[in-house]
C-alpha positions as CSV (number, residue, x, y, z in Angstrom):
1,M,76.8,47.7,142.8
2,H,73.9,50.2,143.0
3,E,71.8,50.6,146.1
4,T,74.1,48.4,148.1
5,N,77.1,49.1,150.2
6,V,80.6,48.4,149.0
7,L,81.4,44.8,150.0
8,R,85.0,44.0,150.6
9,S,87.5,42.5,153.1
10,K,88.7,44.9,155.8
11,P,90.6,44.5,159.0
12,A,88.5,44.2,162.2
13,Y,89.8,44.6,165.7
14,L,88.4,43.2,168.9
15,A,88.9,44.7,172.3
16,R,88.5,42.2,175.1
17,A,89.1,42.2,178.9
18,S,89.4,39.3,181.4
19,R,86.4,39.0,183.8
20,A,88.6,37.7,186.6
21,A,88.4,39.9,189.7
22,G,91.2,42.4,189.6
23,A,92.6,41.0,186.4
24,R,95.1,43.1,184.5
25,R,95.5,41.0,181.4
26,V,93.8,42.5,178.4
27,L,93.8,41.1,174.9
28,T,93.6,43.6,172.1
29,G,94.0,43.5,168.4
30,A,93.7,41.0,165.6
31,A,91.3,38.5,167.1
32,I,89.3,38.9,163.9
33,A,92.0,40.5,161.8
34,G,93.3,39.7,158.4
35,A,90.9,38.3,155.8
36,A,87.8,39.3,157.8
37,L,84.5,39.6,156.0
38,L,81.2,40.6,157.6
39,L,78.1,39.2,155.9
40,P,74.4,39.8,156.5
41,A,72.9,36.9,158.5
42,A,69.6,36.3,160.2
43,A,67.6,39.1,161.8
44,G,69.0,40.2,165.2
45,A,67.2,41.0,168.4
46,D,66.9,44.7,167.4
47,P,64.2,45.0,164.7
48,G,65.6,46.4,161.5
49,I,69.2,45.6,162.3
50,P,70.3,42.3,160.9
51,A,72.6,40.0,162.7
52,L,76.1,39.8,161.2
53,T,78.5,37.0,160.7
54,V,82.2,37.6,160.8
55,Q,84.1,34.9,159.0
56,T,87.9,34.9,159.0
57,A,90.4,32.6,157.4
58,A,92.7,33.0,160.4
59,G,92.8,30.1,162.8
60,G,90.8,27.7,160.7
61,G,88.0,30.0,159.5
62,Q,86.1,30.5,162.7
63,T,82.7,32.2,162.4
64,Y,81.5,34.9,164.8
65,T,77.8,35.8,164.8
66,L,76.9,39.2,166.2
67,T,73.5,40.2,167.4
68,R,72.4,43.2,169.3
69,S,70.3,43.3,172.5
70,G,69.7,46.7,174.0
71,Q,73.0,48.6,174.1
72,D,75.2,45.5,173.8
73,A,76.8,43.8,170.9
74,T,77.3,40.1,171.5
75,A,79.3,37.5,169.8
76,S,79.9,33.8,169.9
77,R,82.3,31.4,168.1
78,G,81.1,27.8,167.9
79,D,81.0,26.6,171.4
80,L,83.2,29.4,172.7
81,D,80.9,32.1,174.1
82,I,82.7,35.4,174.2
83,T,79.6,37.5,174.8
84,D,80.6,38.7,178.3
85,D,84.1,39.7,177.1
86,L,83.2,41.5,173.9
87,T,83.6,45.3,174.0
88,I,83.0,46.0,170.3
89,I,84.4,45.3,166.9
90,F,86.2,48.2,165.4
91,F,86.3,48.3,161.6
92,A,88.5,50.4,159.5
93,S,86.4,52.8,157.4
94,G,88.6,52.1,154.4
95,D,91.1,54.2,152.4
96,D,89.1,55.0,149.3
97,G,87.2,58.1,150.5
98,D,83.6,58.1,149.1
99,N,84.4,54.9,147.2
100,R,83.5,56.4,143.8
101,A,87.0,56.0,142.3
102,A,87.5,52.5,143.6
103,F,84.0,51.1,143.1
104,G,82.2,53.4,140.7
105,S,79.6,54.8,143.0
106,V,79.4,57.0,146.2
107,S,78.5,54.9,149.2
108,G,79.5,54.1,152.7
109,G,81.6,51.0,153.0
110,F,80.6,47.5,154.2
111,P,80.9,46.0,156.8
112,D,82.2,49.2,158.4
113,S,78.8,51.0,158.1
114,S,77.0,48.3,160.1
115,P,75.2,49.8,163.1
116,L,76.7,47.0,165.2
117,V,80.4,48.1,164.8
118,T,82.4,51.2,165.5
119,S,83.7,52.6,162.2
120,V,87.1,54.3,162.6
121,G,88.1,56.9,160.0
122,G,91.4,58.8,159.5
123,T,93.1,62.0,160.2
124,S,96.4,63.7,159.2
125,L,98.2,64.6,162.5
126,A,101.1,66.9,163.0
127,V,103.2,66.2,166.2
128,G,105.8,68.6,167.4
129,S,109.3,67.8,168.6
130,S,108.1,67.6,172.2
131,G,105.3,65.3,171.4
132,Q,102.6,68.0,171.3
133,R,99.7,68.0,169.0
134,L,100.3,70.9,166.5
135,W,97.3,70.4,164.2
136,E,95.0,67.7,162.9
137,T,92.8,67.6,159.8
138,G,90.8,65.0,157.9
139,W,92.8,62.4,155.9
140,G,92.3,62.9,152.3
141,T,95.2,63.2,149.8
142,T,95.5,64.5,146.3
143,E,98.8,64.1,144.3
144,M,100.6,66.1,141.6
145,N,103.8,64.8,139.9
146,W,106.8,66.9,138.8
147,A,107.9,66.0,135.3
148,H,110.1,67.7,132.7
149,G,110.2,71.0,134.7
150,A,106.5,71.3,135.4
151,W,103.6,69.8,137.3
152,A,102.0,67.1,135.2
153,E,98.5,67.6,136.7
154,R,96.5,70.7,137.4
155,F,96.2,71.7,141.1
156,P,95.3,70.0,143.3
157,G,95.9,66.8,141.3
158,Y,94.1,63.5,141.4
159,F,92.6,61.8,144.4
160,L,95.2,59.4,145.8
161,Y,93.6,58.0,149.0
162,G,91.7,59.1,152.1
163,G,89.5,57.9,155.0
164,G,86.3,56.2,154.0
165,G,82.9,57.6,155.0
166,G,79.4,58.4,153.9
167,A,75.9,57.1,154.2
168,S,74.9,53.4,154.1
169,A,72.6,52.3,151.3
170,I,71.5,49.4,153.5
171,Y,71.0,50.5,157.1
172,A,68.7,53.1,158.5
173,K,70.2,55.6,161.0
174,P,70.4,54.0,164.4
175,A,69.0,55.8,167.4
176,Y,72.4,56.7,168.8
177,Q,73.1,58.9,165.8
178,D,69.8,60.8,166.1
179,G,70.2,64.6,166.5
180,I,73.9,64.4,165.6
181,V,74.2,62.9,162.1
182,P,72.1,64.3,159.2
183,G,70.0,62.2,157.0
184,T,68.0,59.0,157.5
185,Q,70.7,56.4,157.0
186,R,73.5,55.0,159.1
187,A,76.6,57.1,158.3
188,E,80.2,56.6,159.0
189,P,82.8,56.9,160.4
190,D,82.0,57.2,164.1
191,V,85.5,58.4,165.3
192,S,88.9,58.8,163.7
193,L,92.6,58.7,164.5
194,V,95.8,59.3,162.6
195,A,95.9,57.3,159.3
196,D,97.7,59.5,156.8
197,P,100.9,57.8,155.7
198,Q,102.4,61.3,155.4
199,T,102.0,61.7,159.2
200,G,101.6,58.1,160.3
201,V,103.8,55.7,162.2
202,L,107.5,55.1,161.6
203,F,108.4,51.4,161.6
204,T,111.6,49.5,161.0
205,Q,112.0,46.3,159.0
206,T,115.0,44.1,159.2
207,Y,116.0,42.1,156.1
208,S,118.5,39.2,155.8
209,K,121.0,39.9,153.1
210,P,121.8,37.2,150.5
211,G,125.5,37.4,151.4
212,G,124.9,37.3,155.1
213,G,124.2,39.9,157.7
214,T,121.1,42.1,158.0
215,E,119.9,45.5,156.8
216,Q,117.3,47.8,158.5
217,K,115.0,50.1,156.6
218,E,112.5,52.6,158.0
219,S,109.2,53.5,156.5
220,W,106.1,55.4,157.3
221,I,102.8,53.5,157.4
222,G,99.2,54.6,157.6
223,G,95.7,53.8,156.5
224,T,92.6,53.2,158.6
225,S,94.2,49.8,159.3
226,L,96.3,51.9,161.6
227,S,93.6,54.1,163.2
228,A,91.2,51.1,163.9
229,P,93.6,49.2,166.2
230,L,94.6,52.5,167.9
231,M,91.0,53.0,168.8
232,A,90.7,49.3,169.9
233,G,93.7,50.0,172.2
234,I,91.9,53.0,173.8
235,A,88.8,50.9,174.3
236,T,90.9,48.2,176.0
237,L,92.4,50.8,178.4
238,A,88.8,51.8,179.2
239,N,87.9,48.2,180.0
240,E,90.9,47.9,182.2
241,A,90.2,51.2,184.0
242,Q,86.7,50.0,184.8
243,R,87.8,46.4,185.5
244,R,85.0,45.2,183.3
245,P,83.9,45.1,179.6
246,L,82.0,48.3,178.8
247,G,79.9,46.7,176.0
248,F,79.0,48.3,172.8
249,L,80.5,51.8,172.8
250,N,78.7,53.7,170.1
251,P,75.8,55.0,172.3
252,Q,78.3,56.3,174.8
253,L,80.5,57.8,172.1
254,Y,77.5,59.8,170.6
255,R,76.4,61.0,174.0
256,L,79.8,62.6,174.3
257,A,79.5,64.4,171.0
258,G,80.8,67.9,171.2
259,S,82.4,67.3,174.6
260,S,86.1,67.6,175.6
261,A,86.4,63.8,174.9
262,F,87.0,64.6,171.2
263,N,89.0,66.9,169.1
264,D,86.5,68.3,166.6
265,I,88.3,68.1,163.3
266,T,87.2,71.2,161.3
267,P,88.2,72.4,157.8
268,S,91.8,73.3,157.4
269,G,91.4,75.8,154.7
270,R,93.1,73.3,152.3
271,T,96.4,75.1,152.6
272,L,98.3,72.0,153.9
273,A,100.6,69.9,151.6
274,V,103.6,67.7,151.8
275,L,106.4,67.6,149.2
276,R,107.6,64.0,148.8
277,H,110.4,62.3,147.0
278,R,110.8,58.6,146.0
279,L,113.2,56.5,144.0
280,T,111.9,55.1,140.7
281,P,112.8,51.6,139.6
282,N,115.5,53.0,137.3
283,G,117.1,54.9,140.3
284,T,116.0,58.4,139.5
285,R,114.1,60.6,141.9
286,A,110.5,61.4,141.5
287,T,108.9,64.4,143.2
288,M,105.2,64.6,144.3
289,L,103.1,67.3,145.9
290,R,100.5,65.8,148.2
291,S,97.7,68.1,149.4
292,L,95.9,67.3,152.6
293,D,92.2,67.5,153.7
294,R,90.9,66.7,150.2
295,D,88.9,63.5,150.7
296,S,87.1,62.9,147.4
297,S,83.5,64.3,147.9
298,L,83.7,64.0,151.7
299,A,84.5,67.0,153.8
300,T,85.4,67.9,157.3
301,A,83.0,70.2,159.2
302,V,82.2,71.5,162.6
303,G,80.6,68.7,164.6
304,W,80.2,65.2,163.1
305,D,81.4,64.9,159.5
306,D,81.8,62.1,157.0
307,V,85.6,62.2,157.1
308,T,86.3,62.1,160.9
309,G,83.0,61.3,162.5
310,L,82.8,62.8,166.0
311,G,86.5,63.6,165.8
312,S,89.6,62.2,167.2
313,P,89.5,60.9,170.8
314,R,91.3,62.8,173.6
315,A,92.4,59.6,175.3
316,V,92.5,60.9,178.9
317,Q,89.2,62.7,178.7
318,L,87.5,59.8,176.9
319,L,88.7,57.2,179.4
320,S,87.4,59.4,182.2
321,A,84.0,59.8,180.5
322,L,83.4,56.2,179.6
323,R,81.4,54.1,182.1
């Protein structure tokens, strides 16, 4: 589609906190997860920013309508008013880089480029044996395959996947991005966290075997569907620390641009790569070289960039700075 943002289903994550005095219970995660789709709706309170409707098949297909008033995003579902509890909806920025390979044109994604949501991009994160952060770069992966004693593709290979980002074709740049983000359009992502499957999260699946018993297998997972709920978790901790919902976070996040609340993800020099092996269906081993920090036409840079936004949160410092 030309002159429109890419429209597709992406996971959304809602951070909420109880309003009861001294309450410690916090709900985080897939309140609007799964087959979530954000669609333009009637005009909102803020001129130029349409309201949005979130419709999800989960739980009977409830519809959430978001508008914006001042610095707050609000939402309601039928007769259940969750305005006071809503922190913000975090949308994954997608795993297709600038979207050209997947959809034929360069564009920010939708609904993640809406000014009413926080768009969460991806990084590749190296963690040491003692849990220390060794290095971090933008998530963008190219792949080369070893075949018949040689690499089948010229270096660095073809684009495999990477964090989504770029300028919206629909929304003008919101005030909170002024002076930080170049151009005249809303651009994403806003922040980023680990998403690269090469450096992602190890998880274990247990299978029931046909003849009885179980078998466990470990795998690495990633994607901005990992980074978005991680950011929702940080926001929930911030709600809990303040004992109240903090409201729409984007204005606060951009006021902290360049501060110690974020790791600025700068260019890596493109010297990072991972050698991977996998079993093919016929039982032979395939070898791939996956190069990092190569996110289609997007690029990491000093300050805000269209791969990692403001950077990756330093959780302790960010929690201390949010009010």
